[in-house]
matplotlib code that plots the C-alpha trace (Angstrom):
import matplotlib.pyplot as plt

x = [18.2, 21.0, 18.5, 16.2, 19.0, 20.2, 16.7, 16.6, 20.0, 18.4, 16.6, 19.9, 18.1, 18.7, 16.5, 17.3, 19.6, 17.0, 13.3, 11.6, 8.6, 5.5, 7.5, 10.1, 7.3, 5.9, 9.3, 9.9, 6.6, 7.2, 10.6, 9.1, 5.9, 3.6, 0.2, -0.9, -4.6, -5.7, -9.4, -11.7, -11.1, -12.2, -8.5, -5.4, -4.0, -2.9, -0.5, -1.6, -0.4, -2.8, -1.7, 1.9, 1.1, 1.7, -0.7, -0.8, -4.1, -4.1, -6.9, -7.3, -8.8, -5.7, -3.7, -0.5, 1.9, -0.3, -0.8, 3.0, 3.7, 1.1, 2.5, 6.1, 4.7, 2.9, 5.9, 8.0, 5.7, 6.4, 10.1, 10.6, 7.7, 6.7, 6.0, 4.3, 3.1, 0.4, -2.1, -2.2, -2.9, -1.4, -3.7, -2.1, -3.5, -5.5, -4.6, -1.6, 1.9, 3.7, 7.4, 6.4, 4.3, 7.1, 9.6, 7.2, 6.7, 10.5, 11.0, 8.3, 9.4, 13.0, 11.8, 9.9, 12.2, 15.8, 18.7, 19.9, 16.6, 17.0, 20.6, 19.8, 16.3, 14.6, 11.6, 9.5, 10.6, 9.7, 6.2, 5.6, 7.4, 7.0, 3.6, 4.7, 2.9, 4.8, 4.3, 5.9, 8.9, 9.3, 9.3, 11.9, 14.2, 13.7, 14.8, 18.0, 18.7, 17.9, 19.0, 21.3, 19.3]
y = [-1.5, -2.5, -4.3, -1.2, 1.1, -1.4, -1.5, 2.3, 2.5, 0.8, 4.1, 6.0, 9.1, 11.9, 10.3, 11.7, 14.4, 16.7, 17.0, 14.8, 16.2, 14.9, 15.0, 12.7, 10.3, 10.2, 9.7, 6.7, 5.3, 5.7, 4.1, 1.1, 0.9, 1.6, 3.0, 5.8, 6.6, 9.6, 9.4, 10.0, 7.1, 6.2, 5.5, 7.6, 5.3, 1.8, -0.2, -3.3, -5.8, -7.5, -10.0, -8.8, -5.1, -2.6, 0.1, 2.9, 4.5, 7.9, 9.8, 12.9, 14.8, 14.9, 18.0, 18.4, 17.3, 14.4, 13.3, 13.4, 11.4, 8.8, 8.6, 7.9, 5.5, 3.4, 3.5, 2.2, -0.8, -1.5, -1.0, -3.0, -5.4, -6.5, -9.1, -10.2, -13.7, -12.6, -9.8, -8.2, -4.8, -2.7, 0.1, 3.2, 4.0, 0.8, -1.6, -1.8, -0.6, -3.6, -3.7, -3.1, -0.1, 1.4, 0.9, 2.5, 5.4, 5.8, 5.9, 8.6, 10.7, 10.8, 11.6, 14.6, 15.8, 14.8, 14.7, 18.2, 19.7, 18.3, 19.6, 23.1, 23.9, 23.9, 21.7, 24.9, 26.0, 22.7, 23.0, 26.7, 27.2, 23.9, 22.8, 19.5, 18.2, 18.2, 14.4, 13.9, 16.1, 14.3, 11.0, 12.3, 13.4, 10.0, 8.3, 10.3, 9.7, 6.0, 4.8, 7.6, 8.2]
z = [10.0, 7.6, 5.3, 5.5, 4.3, 1.7, 0.1, 0.1, -1.6, -4.7, -5.4, -6.0, -4.7, -2.4, 0.3, 3.7, 2.3, 0.8, 1.3, -1.4, -3.3, -5.0, -8.2, -6.7, -5.6, -9.1, -10.6, -8.3, -9.2, -13.0, -12.7, -10.8, -13.0, -10.1, -10.9, -8.6, -8.0, -6.1, -5.1, -2.2, 0.3, 3.8, 4.7, 4.1, 1.4, 0.6, -1.5, -3.3, -5.9, -8.3, -11.0, -10.7, -11.1, -8.4, -7.3, -4.7, -3.8, -1.9, -0.4, -2.5, 0.4, 2.6, 3.3, 1.2, 3.9, 5.0, 1.4, 0.7, 3.9, 2.8, -0.7, 0.5, 3.2, 0.6, -1.7, 1.1, 1.3, -2.3, -1.9, 1.3, 1.6, -2.0, -3.0, 0.2, 0.5, 2.9, 2.4, -1.0, 0.3, 3.1, 4.4, 6.0, 9.4, 9.9, 12.7, 15.0, 14.2, 12.9, 12.0, 8.4, 9.3, 11.4, 8.5, 6.1, 8.5, 8.9, 5.2, 4.7, 7.7, 6.4, 2.8, 4.1, 6.8, 5.9, 8.2, 7.1, 8.2, 11.7, 11.9, 10.6, 11.9, 15.2, 16.0, 16.2, 12.7, 11.2, 12.8, 12.2, 8.8, 7.1, 8.6, 10.0, 13.0, 16.3, 16.5, 13.1, 14.0, 17.3, 15.5, 13.1, 15.9, 17.5, 14.3, 14.3, 18.0, 18.0, 14.6, 13.4, 10.2]

ax = plt.figure().add_subplot(projection="3d")
ax.plot(x, y, z, "-o")
ax.set_aspect("equal")
plt.show()
């Protein structure tokens, strides 16, 4: 977990203290020279590196909360897992949950639902008012309880 948090500290952002937005995502990508492509896809999204250039593709048909989750999930792969000597692309929602997928999910969950939201709002408010799925809110609470983030 220490290396996970150390890599995130590189961003010098308000990750896990305020809810990050699509503008924050695009600012991270500009600062890191990542090209973002939104288009119809059969998967939610993926990160890939080609000839030393970094790309994130996101399914344009996703709902706003789901799309934002996928954006931050894929950015987390760049931040924490690039360059990768293995596969050149990581696909969100395909295959089993590896350590890398769990780390990317944790980054995205905390980007959308920061610690302050968990402290100040009920699970029901996060679901009803903010439109987060009960599964996502439950995963966020678990991150706080298990890892303290």
